[in-house]
C-alpha positions as a LaTeX table, in Angstrom:
\begin{tabular}{lrrr}
\hline
Residue & $x$ (\AA) & $y$ (\AA) & $z$ (\AA) \\
\hline
Met1 & 6.18 & 7.37 & 33.64 \\
Ala2 & 7.41 & 4.70 & 30.92 \\
Thr3 & 11.29 & 3.23 & 30.89 \\
Ser4 & 13.14 & 1.07 & 28.04 \\
Ile5 & 13.28 & $-2.89$ & 28.41 \\
Thr6 & 16.76 & $-3.84$ & 27.12 \\
Ala7 & 16.07 & $-7.37$ & 27.02 \\
Ala8 & 13.30 & $-9.08$ & 24.84 \\
Lys9 & 10.55 & $-10.82$ & 27.02 \\
Thr10 & 8.73 & $-14.49$ & 26.39 \\
Ile11 & 5.37 & $-14.80$ & 28.02 \\
Glu12 & 2.98 & $-18.06$ & 27.31 \\
Met13 & $-0.22$ & $-18.77$ & 26.35 \\
Arg14 & $-2.27$ & $-19.93$ & 28.58 \\
Glu15 & $-5.01$ & $-23.02$ & 27.60 \\
Asp16 & $-7.74$ & $-20.13$ & 27.59 \\
Gly17 & $-6.11$ & $-18.15$ & 25.43 \\
Thr18 & $-4.93$ & $-15.43$ & 27.53 \\
Leu19 & $-1.46$ & $-13.89$ & 27.48 \\
Val20 & $-0.07$ & $-12.04$ & 30.47 \\
Leu21 & 2.48 & $-9.38$ & 29.60 \\
Pro22 & 5.06 & $-9.49$ & 32.67 \\
Pro23 & 5.31 & $-6.27$ & 35.01 \\
Glu24 & 8.53 & $-4.68$ & 32.99 \\
Val25 & 6.43 & $-4.83$ & 29.93 \\
Arg26 & 3.28 & $-3.34$ & 31.56 \\
Glu27 & 5.60 & $-0.80$ & 33.33 \\
Ala28 & 7.80 & 0.15 & 30.06 \\
Leu29 & 4.30 & 0.69 & 27.77 \\
Gly30 & 3.13 & 2.42 & 30.99 \\
Ile31 & $-0.33$ & 0.29 & 30.61 \\
Thr32 & $-2.72$ & $-1.27$ & 33.57 \\
Ala33 & $-5.61$ & $-3.21$ & 33.58 \\
Gly34 & $-8.87$ & $-2.68$ & 31.43 \\
Glu35 & $-7.21$ & $-0.68$ & 28.67 \\
Gln36 & $-7.60$ & $-2.16$ & 25.45 \\
Phe37 & $-4.57$ & $-3.05$ & 22.35 \\
Thr38 & $-3.95$ & $-3.31$ & 18.89 \\
Phe39 & $-1.66$ & $-5.67$ & 18.05 \\
Leu40 & $-0.61$ & $-5.77$ & 13.98 \\
Val41 & 0.67 & $-9.12$ & 13.15 \\
Asp42 & 3.33 & $-8.84$ & 9.72 \\
Pro43 & 2.49 & $-12.40$ & 7.94 \\
Ile44 & 6.13 & $-11.34$ & 6.06 \\
Asp45 & 8.08 & $-11.81$ & 9.30 \\
Ser46 & 5.61 & $-12.99$ & 11.55 \\
Ser47 & 6.34 & $-9.84$ & 13.97 \\
Val48 & 3.83 & $-8.75$ & 16.16 \\
Thr49 & 3.80 & $-5.04$ & 17.00 \\
Leu50 & 1.32 & $-4.27$ & 19.80 \\
Tyr51 & 0.30 & $-0.96$ & 20.26 \\
Ala52 & $-1.66$ & 0.66 & 23.25 \\
Arg53 & $-5.31$ & 1.87 & 21.87 \\
Gly54 & $-6.21$ & 5.47 & 22.76 \\
Asp55 & $-10.17$ & 6.87 & 21.93 \\
Asp56 & $-8.39$ & 8.76 & 18.77 \\
Asp57 & $-7.63$ & 5.84 & 17.06 \\
Asp58 & $-11.76$ & 4.48 & 16.64 \\
Trp59 & $-11.66$ & 5.33 & 13.03 \\
Met60 & $-8.96$ & 2.52 & 12.77 \\
Tyr61 & $-12.20$ & $-0.25$ & 14.26 \\
Thr62 & $-14.53$ & 1.18 & 11.26 \\
Gly63 & $-15.49$ & $-1.37$ & 8.63 \\
Glu64 & $-14.70$ & 0.69 & 5.74 \\
Ser65 & $-10.93$ & 0.76 & 7.74 \\
Leu66 & $-11.10$ & $-3.07$ & 8.24 \\
Ala67 & $-12.48$ & $-4.00$ & 5.33 \\
Ser68 & $-9.49$ & $-2.17$ & 3.45 \\
Phe69 & $-7.05$ & $-3.83$ & 5.83 \\
Arg70 & $-8.10$ & $-7.12$ & 4.81 \\
Arg71 & $-7.68$ & $-6.63$ & 0.90 \\
Gly72 & $-3.87$ & $-5.22$ & 2.02 \\
Ile73 & $-2.88$ & $-8.58$ & 3.20 \\
Ala74 & $-4.59$ & $-10.57$ & 0.76 \\
Asp75 & $-3.02$ & $-8.46$ & $-1.52$ \\
Ile76 & 0.73 & $-9.23$ & 0.81 \\
Glu77 & $-0.53$ & $-12.68$ & 1.36 \\
Ala78 & $-1.22$ & $-13.37$ & $-2.90$ \\
Gly79 & 2.13 & $-11.67$ & $-3.57$ \\
Arg80 & 0.33 & $-8.61$ & $-5.24$ \\
Val81 & 2.84 & $-6.34$ & $-3.69$ \\
Arg82 & 6.18 & $-4.17$ & $-4.44$ \\
Gln83 & 8.10 & $-3.46$ & $-1.95$ \\
Ser84 & 9.96 & $-0.09$ & $-2.97$ \\
Ser85 & 13.46 & 1.26 & $-2.08$ \\
Glu86 & 14.77 & 4.42 & $-0.95$ \\
Glu87 & 15.87 & 5.60 & $-4.30$ \\
Asp88 & 12.75 & 4.16 & $-5.73$ \\
Leu89 & 10.49 & 7.21 & $-3.57$ \\
Arg90 & 13.28 & 9.20 & $-4.12$ \\
Arg91 & 12.11 & 9.29 & $-7.98$ \\
Leu92 & 8.54 & 9.54 & $-7.29$ \\
Ala93 & 9.10 & 12.50 & $-5.11$ \\
Pro94 & 12.43 & 14.37 & $-5.68$ \\
Cys95 & 13.16 & 16.32 & $-2.21$ \\
Asp96 & 15.27 & 19.46 & $-3.32$ \\
\hline
\end{tabular}
């Protein structure tokens, strides 16, 4: 069963590019050797989100999906994005 981590953990990349997750992180995520992951990198704040990849995630790795993701990253990097507030969203789709 997954547990919660109450402190940030630091990892170091080895010469060969390997990243080793500490045991408490692996336990908290409920992951074992051989599992695949997706790293989602936010270029705006340089944050990285780690997702365990399940069989139902295969759609995410299609050529069309990856091309769409790359276009989105290019739009972010070129400044072709607009941040919307909660109020902006309420004006677009009012909730009654």
